[in-house]
C-alpha positions in Angstrom: 25.5 -44.0 29.0 26.0 -46.1 32.2 28.3 -48.5 30.5 31.0 -45.8 30.6 30.6 -45.3 34.2 32.3 -48.2 35.8 31.0 -48.1 39.2 28.6 -51.0 40.4 25.3 -50.3 41.9 26.7 -50.7 45.6 29.1 -47.7 44.9 26.6 -45.8 43.6 24.3 -46.4 46.5 27.3 -45.7 49.0 28.0 -42.3 47.2 24.2 -41.6 47.8 24.6 -42.4 51.4 27.8 -40.4 51.9 26.0 -37.4 50.0 23.2 -37.7 52.5 25.6 -38.1 55.7 27.4 -35.0 54.2 24.3 -32.9 54.0 23.3 -33.8 57.4 26.7 -32.7 58.9 26.6 -29.4 56.9 22.9 -28.8 58.4 24.5 -29.5 61.7 27.5 -27.1 61.3 24.7 -24.4 60.0 22.9 -25.0 63.5 25.4 -25.5 66.0 28.4 -23.5 64.7 27.2 -20.7 62.6 23.9 -20.4 65.1 21.1 -20.8 62.3 18.1 -22.1 64.0 16.1 -24.4 61.6 12.5 -24.0 60.8 10.1 -26.7 60.8 10.3 -27.2 57.2 14.2 -27.3 57.5 13.5 -30.2 60.1 11.1 -31.8 57.8 14.0 -31.8 55.1 16.7 -33.5 57.5 14.1 -36.0 58.1 13.8 -36.8 54.5 17.6 -36.6 54.0 18.1 -39.2 56.7 15.4 -41.4 55.5 17.0 -41.2 51.7 20.2 -42.0 53.4 18.9 -44.9 55.2 17.5 -46.3 51.7 20.9 -45.9 50.3 22.9 -47.3 53.0 20.5 -50.5 53.2 21.0 -51.0 49.4 24.9 -50.4 49.8 24.9 -53.0 52.6 22.5 -55.4 51.0 23.7 -55.2 47.5 21.0 -56.8 45.8 21.0 -58.2 42.6 18.6 -57.0 39.9 15.1 -57.0 41.1 16.2 -56.0 44.7 18.3 -53.3 43.3 15.4 -51.9 41.1 13.0 -51.9 44.3 15.8 -49.8 46.3 16.1 -47.7 43.2 12.5 -46.8 43.3 12.4 -46.5 46.8 15.4 -44.3 47.3 13.9 -42.0 44.3 10.4 -41.7 46.2 12.0 -40.7 49.3 14.3 -38.2 47.7 11.4 -36.8 45.6 9.3 -36.4 48.7 12.3 -34.2 50.3 12.2 -32.4 46.8 8.6 -31.6 47.2 9.2 -30.2 50.9 12.2 -28.1 49.7 10.1 -26.8 46.7 7.5 -25.6 49.2 10.4 -24.0 51.4 11.6 -22.4 48.3 8.1 -21.2 47.4 7.5 -19.4 50.7 10.8 -17.8 50.7 9.8 -16.3 47.4 6.4 -15.0 48.3 5.7 -11.5 48.8 5.9 -10.3 52.5 2.2 -9.5 52.8 1.5 -13.2 52.0 3.9 -14.9 54.2 2.1 -17.1 56.9 2.5 -16.0 60.6 5.2 -17.4 62.5 4.1 -20.2 65.0 5.0 -21.4 68.3 8.8 -23.0 68.6 8.9 -26.6 67.8 9.7 -27.7 71.4 6.4 -26.1 72.3 4.4 -27.6 69.5 5.6 -31.1 70.5 4.8 -30.6 74.1 1.2 -29.1 73.5 -0.2 -30.1 70.1 -1.3 -33.7 69.1 1.3 -35.3 66.6 -1.0 -34.8 63.5 -1.2 -31.1 63.9 2.6 -31.1 64.7 3.4 -33.1 61.5 0.9 -30.4 59.5 3.0 -27.6 60.9 6.2 -29.2 60.0 5.0 -29.8 56.4 3.3 -26.5 55.8 5.9 -24.3 57.4 5.4 -21.0 59.3 6.5 -17.5 58.9 10.0 -18.2 60.1 10.4 -20.4 56.9 10.1 -17.3 54.6 13.4 -16.1 56.4 16.5 -16.3 54.1 19.3 -16.8 56.7 22.3 -17.8 54.0 22.8 -17.7 50.4 25.4 -19.0 48.2 25.3 -18.3 44.6 22.2 -16.6 44.9 20.4 -19.8 46.0 19.2 -20.3 49.7 19.6 -23.6 51.7 16.4 -24.9 50.8 17.2 -24.2 47.2 20.5 -25.9 47.4 18.5 -28.7 49.2 16.1 -29.0 46.6 19.0 -29.6 43.8 20.7 -32.2 46.2 17.2 -34.2 46.5 16.9 -34.0 42.4 20.3 -35.3 42.3 19.8 -38.4 44.7 16.5 -39.0 42.9 18.7 -39.2 39.8 21.4 -41.3 41.0 18.8 -43.7 42.5 16.8 -44.0 39.3 19.9 -44.4 37.2 20.4 -47.7 39.5 17.3 -49.0 38.0 18.6 -49.3 34.3 22.4 -50.2 35.8 23.4 -53.5 34.8 27.0 -53.0 35.5 27.2 -55.5 38.2 30.2 -57.6 39.1 31.0 -61.1 38.6 31.8 -63.4 41.9 35.5 -62.9 41.1 35.0 -59.1 41.3 35.6 -58.6 37.5 33.5 -56.5 35.3 31.2 -58.6 33.1 33.1 -57.2 30.0 
């Protein structure tokens, strides 16, 4: 299957990085232009997107051969799947019955100023009542739903590089 796709691993890693950059730009648009305030889980997902993008960018710049490419592929997939886990929690919270939604907590700026780091991280990963609010949908999916799909696709692109042996020769020509 990968032989039919003539991109080398560096190009795939760049596509992954550009996808992460685009997702962060869309998040900034929602926050700054559409005035959708991010909840703690949204911030956690942005951190995971940023981290995944950093792995892809490092792999793109480094352009390693087989062993290094496999390490970047696994690392990228692990970080993307961690983000997918956060997105899954967020989607789950949004689909809870109203009586089971956790209470809304204080704002993140207050939490960062008055709580220890471990409590802040726990709040960011568990989410609060405002995480259950659906502020925007497209084709029936909320932002966390689309983010979950994006994380799964990023993990798939990363894992495909584990088996991708479509590297270029020193002259820049395909091996075939």
